[in-house]
Structure formats: C-alpha cells, structure tokens
C-alpha positions in Angstrom: 0.0 0.0 0.0 1.3 3.5 -0.8 2.0 5.6 2.3 -0.4 8.4 2.9 2.4 11.1 2.6 3.3 9.6 -0.8 -0.3 9.7 -2.0 -0.7 13.3 -0.9 2.4 15.5 -1.5 0.8 18.2 0.5 0.8 16.1 3.6 4.6 16.3 4.2 4.4 20.1 3.9 1.6 20.3 6.4 3.6 18.3 8.9 6.6 20.5 8.3 4.5 23.6 8.7 3.2 22.5 12.1 6.7 21.5 13.2 8.1 24.9 12.1 5.2 26.7 13.8 5.9 24.8 17.0 9.6 25.8 17.0 8.7 29.5 16.3 5.9 29.4 18.9 8.3 28.2 21.6 10.9 30.9 20.6 8.3 33.6 20.8 6.8 32.5 24.1 10.2 32.0 25.6 11.1 35.6 24.7 13.8 34.6 22.2 11.9 36.3 19.4 10.7 39.6 20.9 7.8 42.0 19.8 8.7 43.7 16.5 11.1 41.0 15.3 10.5 40.4 11.6 9.9 36.7 10.7 11.7 36.6 7.3 10.6 33.5 5.4 14.0 33.1 3.7 15.9 33.4 7.0 13.6 30.9 8.8 13.8 28.4 5.9 17.6 28.6 5.8 17.9 28.2 9.6 15.5 25.2 9.7 16.7 23.6 6.5 13.4 23.7 4.6 11.7 25.6 1.7 9.6 28.7 2.0 6.3 26.9 1.4 6.0 25.2 4.8 7.4 28.4 6.4 4.7 30.5 4.8 2.0 28.2 6.2 3.7 28.1 9.6 3.4 31.9 9.8 -0.3 31.6 9.0 -0.7 29.2 11.9 1.2 31.6 14.2 -1.0 34.5 13.0 -4.2 32.5 13.9 -2.6 31.8 17.3 -2.0 35.5 18.0 1.8 35.1 17.8 2.4 36.8 14.4 1.0 39.7 12.4 1.4 40.2 8.7 1.7 43.3 6.6 1.1 43.6 2.8 4.4 43.6 0.9 6.4 43.7 4.1 6.0 40.2 5.7 5.3 39.0 9.2 6.6 40.0 12.6 6.1 39.2 16.2 3.2 41.5 17.3 3.9 44.8 19.1 1.2 46.0 21.5 0.6 49.3 23.0 -0.3 49.8 26.6 -4.0 50.4 25.6 -4.1 47.2 23.6 -2.7 45.1 26.4 -5.1 46.8 28.8 -7.9 45.8 26.5 -6.7 42.3 26.1 -6.6 41.9 29.9 -10.1 43.3 30.3 -11.2 40.7 27.7 -9.4 38.0 29.8 -11.2 39.2 32.9 -14.5 38.4 31.3 -13.7 35.4 29.1 -11.5 33.3 31.4 -14.0 33.0 34.3 -16.5 31.6 31.7 -13.9 29.2 30.5 -13.3 28.1 34.1 -17.0 27.7 34.9 -17.5 25.6 31.8 -14.5 23.5 32.7 -15.2 22.8 36.3 -17.8 20.0 36.0 -15.6 18.1 33.6 -12.3 18.2 35.5 -11.0 14.8 36.6 -9.1 14.0 39.8 -5.8 13.8 37.9 -6.3 17.5 36.9 -6.6 18.4 40.5 -3.5 16.4 41.4 -1.6 18.1 38.6 -2.7 21.5 39.8 -1.4 20.7 43.3 2.0 19.6 41.8 2.2 22.7 39.7 1.5 25.1 42.5 4.0 23.4 44.8 6.6 23.9 42.2 5.6 27.5 41.5 6.0 28.3 45.2 9.6 27.0 45.0 10.5 28.7 41.8 12.8 31.7 41.3 13.5 31.5 37.6 11.1 33.8 35.6 11.0 31.7 32.5 10.2 28.6 34.5 7.6 30.4 36.5 5.8 31.6 33.3 5.7 28.0 31.9 4.3 26.7 35.2 1.9 29.6 35.6 0.6 29.0 32.1 0.2 25.3 32.6 -1.6 25.9 36.0 -4.3 28.1 34.4 -4.6 26.0 31.2 -5.1 22.9 33.4 -8.0 24.6 35.2 -9.5 25.1 31.7 -8.8 21.6 30.5 -12.4 20.4 31.0 -14.0 23.1 28.9 -16.1 21.4 26.2 -15.9 24.4 23.8 -12.8 24.3 21.6 -13.7 27.8 20.3 -13.7 29.2 23.8 -10.4 27.5 24.6 -8.8 28.8 21.4 -9.7 32.4 22.2 -8.5 32.0 25.7 -5.1 30.7 24.6 -4.8 33.3 21.9 -5.2 36.1 24.5 -2.5 34.4 26.6 -0.2 34.2 23.7 -0.7 37.9 22.8 0.3 39.1 26.3 3.1 36.6 27.1 6.0 38.9 26.4 4.6 41.7 28.6 4.0 39.3 31.5 7.7 38.3 31.2 8.9 41.9 31.1 6.7 42.8 34.1 7.9 39.8 36.1 11.5 41.0 35.8 10.5 44.4 37.3 8.5 43.1 40.2 9.8 42.3 43.7 9.6 39.1 45.7 6.4 40.3 47.6 4.4 39.8 44.4 5.2 36.1 44.4 3.5 35.7 47.7 0.3 37.4 46.4 0.3 35.2 43.2 0.7 32.1 45.3 -2.2 33.1 47.6 -4.4 33.8 44.7 -3.5 30.5 43.0 -4.3 28.7 46.2 -7.8 30.3 46.4 -8.4 29.4 42.7 -7.2 25.8 43.4 -9.5 25.5 46.4 -12.5 26.7 44.3 -11.6 24.2 41.6 -11.3 21.4 44.1 -14.7 22.2 45.4 -16.1 22.7 41.8 -17.5 26.1 43.0 -18.2 28.3 40.0 -19.0 31.4 42.0 -15.8 31.4 44.1 -13.8 30.3 41.0 -15.1 33.2 39.0 -14.5 35.7 41.8 -11.0 34.6 42.6 -9.9 34.3 38.9 -11.4 37.7 38.0 -9.5 39.4 40.8 -6.3 37.6 39.9 -6.4 38.8 36.3 -7.5 42.3 37.2 -4.7 42.8 39.7 -2.2 41.8 37.1 -3.7 44.2 34.6 -3.6 47.1 37.0 0.0 46.4 38.0 1.2 45.7 34.5 -0.3 48.8 32.9 1.3 51.0 35.7 4.5 50.4 33.8 4.2 52.3 30.5 7.9 51.8 29.8 7.2 48.2 28.9 5.1 49.2 25.9 5.8 50.5 22.4 3.2 52.5 20.7 2.4 51.5 17.1 3.1 54.0 14.4 
C-alpha cells in the first residue's frame, strides 16, 4: 500500500509547517523572538533547512494563534502591542476566562486536581522567571482543561499568547512580595476548583487577572506605541 504522505504530497508540507510553527511558537513564548522581530521566510527556511512553502503556512498558523501579524508587501513579525491594547486584552481576559473556568469545572478529573497541586507546589519554590511563566501558564490551562468548547479554549489561549511577552517583562521588574500574592491567589483558585465552586472560582480568577492588569499597565515603559 502506498504511504499516505506519498499519495498526498501536501501532507509532508503540512507536517513540516506544524513543526516549524511549533519551533517558532516556543521561541516567541520564551522571549527569544521579541515583539517587533521580523519573521523573514528566507531566513527561517535557511535556519531550519526547509523551503519557503511550509514556512509560509507556519506563519499563517502563528497568526491565527496571535503570535504573528502580517503586513502587505512587508512580511510578518512578532506583534507589538501598546499599553492600551494590552489593557484591553486583559479586560477581555477578565470576562472570558472565568467563563472558560466555569464551563471546565464539571468536567475536570481527579488527575487534573492532582496536577494543579503539583504545579502550585513547584511555583511556590520557583525563582526563575521563564520557568515560572511556563508553570503559571500550565496551571491556568489545566484549570480550563475540562472546557467542552474548543472555540472558547482557542480564544483564551490566543489572549494568553498575545500578552506573554509583557508578562515576562513585568515579572523582571517586580519584587519578591508579588510572588506571595500570586501564590495566595492561586491557592484560592485551586480551592474553588477542588470544590467545583463556580462562584468562588469566577470571583478569585477575575480578581487575579484584574490585579495583574492594574500592576502591569502601571509600567508604560514596557510598551511600544504603534506608528
């Protein structure tokens, strides 16, 4: 029997595109590719040893994930956000993520709760900013893991992607006292999740996101206005 990738020559390009998108996604979320960095197709293809075709599709994938923006006749780059845009995105998160959590709660399994406990234990013993951001992201995404709406989850993740760089920059500026506040808020959220309590979960999560928004947007030096 002829292999599937041999029957459909587009299949191998699709696999390569997702692989390339995954590499670039990790580099953007890790802060290796910062806002404003141009994602040149020729450079990426040369660096990753591929042609421009899968790179072009990978950039489309990143754009749909909120990790790239394209400009006619100029190409694609890692998005740059103004203070006003980040403020708006966080206000969207304040309204959207509690809904994602509420929808998720009835469907979370015991292993999700166990994983949340492990993640929070590690967060409380973490001093590396990059590691904290990975753990923090996994903590919140695990609380949303039971959400039955793929569309709602996709929007939630896109908003997280869009603000990742600014969270990292903010974390570098903050003092150690903020860690204690984050941990306390996480513990409240975890308690509500454990009890499957939608009202407390919504209240604690909304306050958690709002406080971050207020503190983050108090640092205008982190943002570059678009021209």
